[in-house]
LUMKE-328240 format. One record per residue (C-alpha): x, y, z; residue in one letter; residue number from 1. Coordinates in steps of 0.1 Angstrom, whole numbers, plus 5000, padded with zeros to 4 digits. Example, Ala and Ser with C-alpha at 12.3 -4.5 7.8 and 13.67 -1.06 7.14 Angstrom:
      x      y      z   residuo   num
   5123   4955   5078         a     1
   5137   4989   5071         s     2
end
This chain:
      x      y      z   residuo   num
   4209   4920   4976         m     1
   4206   4888   4995         c     2
   4196   4888   5031         n     3
   4201   4926   5031         n     4
   4238   4922   5020         v     5
   4250   4935   4987         l     6
   4264   4907   4966         k     7
   4288   4918   4939         q     8
   4317   4907   4918         k     9
   4346   4929   4908         d    10
   4360   4916   4876         d    11
   4373   4948   4860         k    12
   4390   4977   4875         h    13
   4390   5006   4850         l    14
   4402   5040   4859         k    15
   4402   5074   4842         i    16
   4435   5091   4846         s    17
   4458   5116   4829         f    18
   4471   5087   4807         v    19
   4437   5072   4801         n    20
   4413   5101   4799         d    21
   4383   5083   4784         a    22
   4368   5048   4783         l    23
   4339   5032   4766         i    24
   4327   5001   4785         v    25
   4297   4981   4773         p    26
   4275   4961   4796         f    27
   4258   4928   4787         a    28
   4256   4927   4749         r    29
   4290   4940   4736         i    30
   4290   4930   4700         e    31
   4277   4963   4684         m    32
   4299   4984   4707         v    33
   4329   4963   4698         a    34
   4321   4965   4661         t    35
   4317   5003   4663         f    36
   4349   5007   4683         m    37
   4371   4982   4665         e    38
   4358   4982   4630         g    39
   4350   4944   4630         i    40
   4325   4921   4646         d    41
   4342   4901   4674         p    42
   4327   4868   4662         k    43
   4338   4875   4626         y    44
   4373   4884   4638         e    45
   4374   4852   4659         s    46
   4363   4831   4629         e    47
   4390   4848   4607         l    48
   4417   4840   4633         e    49
   4406   4804   4636         n    50
   4406   4798   4598         e    51
   4439   4816   4593         l    52
   4455   4797   4622         s    53
   4444   4764   4605         q    54
   4458   4775   4571         i    55
   4491   4784   4587         f    56
   4492   4749   4603         e    57
   4478   4728   4574         e    58
   4496   4745   4545         y    59
   4532   4733   4555         p    60
   4519   4698   4560         k    61
   4503   4698   4525         a    62
   4535   4711   4509         i    63
   4558   4686   4527         i    64
   4535   4657   4520         d    65
   4535   4665   4483         s    66
   4573   4661   4481         i    67
   4581   4625   4471         d    68
   4619   4622   4474         n    69
   4621   4629   4512         i    70
   4619   4601   4538         d    71
   4591   4601   4565         t    72
   4614   4613   4594         n    73
   4627   4642   4574         e    74
   4592   4651   4564         k    75
   4580   4652   4600         e    76
   4611   4673   4610         m    77
   4604   4698   4582         l    78
   4567   4699   4590         k    79
   4574   4707   4627         d    80
   4599   4734   4616         k    81
   4575   4750   4591         l    82
   4545   4748   4615         i    83
   4565   4767   4641         k    84
   4575   4793   4615         i    85
   4538   4796   4605         g    86
   4527   4800   4641         k    87
   4553   4827   4647         d    88
   4542   4845   4615         n    89
   4505   4842   4626         f    90
   4513   4856   4661         d    91
   4531   4885   4644         n    92
   4501   4890   4621         y    93
   4478   4892   4652         k    94
   4500   4917   4669         r    95
   4501   4939   4638         k    96
   4463   4935   4632         f    97
   4456   4945   4669         y    98
   4479   4975   4666         a    99
   4462   4986   4634         y   100
   4428   4982   4649         k   101
   4438   5001   4679         r   102
   4454   5030   4661         s   103
   4429   5033   4632         s   104
   4396   5027   4651         f   105
   4398   5026   4689         v   106
   4422   5054   4697         d   107
   4406   5081   4675         p   108
   4372   5075   4690         v   109
   4385   5074   4726         i   110
   4404   5107   4719         k   111
   4372   5124   4708         v   112
   4351   5109   4735         v   113
   4374   5124   4761         g   114
   4365   5159   4747         m   115
   4327   5154   4742         l   116
   4302   5173   4763         p   117
   4280   5152   4786         k   118
   4249   5156   4763         s   119
   4268   5141   4734         d   120
   4281   5112   4755         l   121
   4246   5105   4765         a   122
   4234   5106   4729         a   123
   4263   5083   4719         m   124
   4254   5057   4746         a   125
   4217   5058   4735         e   126
   4227   5053   4699         s   127
   4249   5023   4707         l   128
   4221   5007   4727         v   129
   4196   5015   4698         s   130
   4220   5000   4673         l   131
   4223   4968   4694         t   132
   4185   4967   4696         s   133
   4181   4972   4659         f   134
   4207   4945   4651         k   135
   4189   4919   4673         t   136
   4156   4929   4658         k   137
   4167   4923   4622         v   138
   4187   4892   4628         s   139
   4178   4858   4641         m   140
   4194   4866   4675         a   141
   4175   4866   4707         l   142
   4160   4900   4713         e   143
   4175   4908   4747         t   144
   4178   4945   4740         v   145
   4149   4967   4730         g   146
   4121   4990   4740         g   147
   4124   5025   4754         p   148
   4159   5033   4766         i   149
   4168   5050   4799         d   150
   4198   5073   4796         v   151
   4218   5087   4826         a   152
   4251   5105   4830         v   153
   4273   5099   4860         i   154
   4300   5125   4865         s   155
   4323   5135   4893         k   156
   4308   5170   4895         g   157
   4271   5163   4890         d   158
   4267   5128   4902         g   159
   4239   5107   4887         f   160
   4216   5127   4863         i   161
   4188   5113   4843         w   162
   4190   5125   4806         i   163
   4161   5104   4794         k   164
   4138   5082   4815         r   165
   4108   5062   4807         k   166
   4080   5062   4833         h   167
   4068   5030   4848         y   168
   4032   5041   4840         f   169
   4014   5057   4811         s   170
   4016   5095   4811         a   171
   3983   5097   4793         d   172
   3965   5078   4820         l   173
   3981   5096   4849         n   174
   3977   5134   4841         a   175
   3973   5141   4879         q   176
   4009   5130   4885         f   177
   4023   5155   4861         f   178
   4000   5183   4873         s   179
   4011   5177   4909         n   180
   4048   5174   4903         y   181
   4057   5192   4871         y   182
   4045   5227   4875         r   183
   4066   5247   4852         g   184
end
């Protein structure tokens, strides 16, 4: 809110439908959710792609440069041709890798998530946040996730429901709050 006006940016429009009956959408730190969903850390995958791309580009040059009985113009022409073939092969590899990742890791989880009860969805969300927190704690990464976790479920039928919520004050020091409001 700025001057009593809600400031927002819509960058993703995701929708549950008959075709797309479930989604898992991480907020902020996405690495652990992506690793869980796709079977590979996004930074590691990016590094693999960068290195493979360089190999596909440099390997033809090394082969052609090692051939002595070809003139310079012909070498350059062959390099260009082989680099294009390497790029096409690498693009094909990426398509196949993405399809494998999708069919072997993402789709099975999404299929099950679409059938889970709300309590299991809440537990799954909490587990993914806990995993992210643990990962940042045991690595040299900046700990931007941690502490007690609030969990809520938002559904069409029930609206917004707290599943687990930390209090902004210590329960031990505020017994009167619980005696006034939680008479079971």
